[in-house]
C-alpha positions in Angstrom: 0.0 -0.1 0.2 2.7 2.2 0.9 4.2 1.8 -2.6 1.1 2.6 -4.3 1.2 5.8 -2.3 4.4 7.0 -3.2 3.8 5.9 -6.9 1.1 8.2 -6.9 3.0 11.1 -4.8 5.7 10.9 -7.8 3.2 10.8 -10.8 1.3 13.8 -8.9 4.2 15.6 -8.7 5.7 15.2 -11.7 2.2 16.5 -13.1 2.4 19.6 -10.7 5.7 20.7 -12.3 4.7 20.0 -15.9 1.5 22.3 -15.2 3.3 25.0 -13.2 6.2 25.2 -16.5 2.9 25.9 -18.7 1.9 28.9 -16.7 2.2 32.2 -18.6 5.7 33.4 -18.9 4.7 37.0 -18.0 3.7 35.9 -14.2 7.2 35.1 -13.4 9.5 36.3 -10.2 10.3 39.6 -11.8 6.7 41.1 -11.2 7.2 40.4 -7.2 10.1 42.6 -7.3 8.1 45.5 -9.4 8.0 44.5 -12.9 4.7 45.1 -14.4 3.6 46.5 -11.0 0.3 48.5 -12.1 -0.8 46.0 -14.5 -3.7 43.7 -13.1 -4.9 41.0 -15.9 -7.8 38.6 -15.6 -7.0 35.0 -16.8 -9.3 33.5 -19.5 -9.8 30.1 -21.6 -7.0 27.9 -21.1 -4.5 30.1 -18.9 -7.5 30.0 -16.2 -8.1 26.1 -16.6 -4.4 25.7 -16.2 -4.4 28.0 -13.1 -7.1 26.2 -11.6 -5.6 22.8 -12.3 -2.7 23.8 -10.4 -4.5 24.9 -7.2 -5.9 21.3 -7.8 -3.0 19.8 -7.9 -1.2 21.4 -5.2 -3.8 20.8 -2.5 -4.1 17.1 -3.7 0.0 17.0 -3.6 -0.4 18.2 -0.1 -2.8 16.0 1.3 -1.5 12.9 -0.6 1.8 13.8 1.1 0.0 14.2 4.6 -1.7 10.7 4.4 2.1 9.0 3.1 3.4 10.8 6.6 0.5 9.6 8.7 0.7 6.1 7.2 4.6 5.7 7.2 3.9 6.7 10.8 
């Protein structure tokens, strides 16, 4: 059972990394330090779907990681 959880965790982490890399290039770390500071954009279409999928995968990764920690004791 623990091997199946580790496998699911690895697959989920690969999916999360892939979805994060698919994010728009304009939303990088540079905007955190003042780049494009006054511009507010709304996400639409595929960009919004990828953003929501990123959130879902991150929450699933966190929950599955907690389950692995609790099961492995």
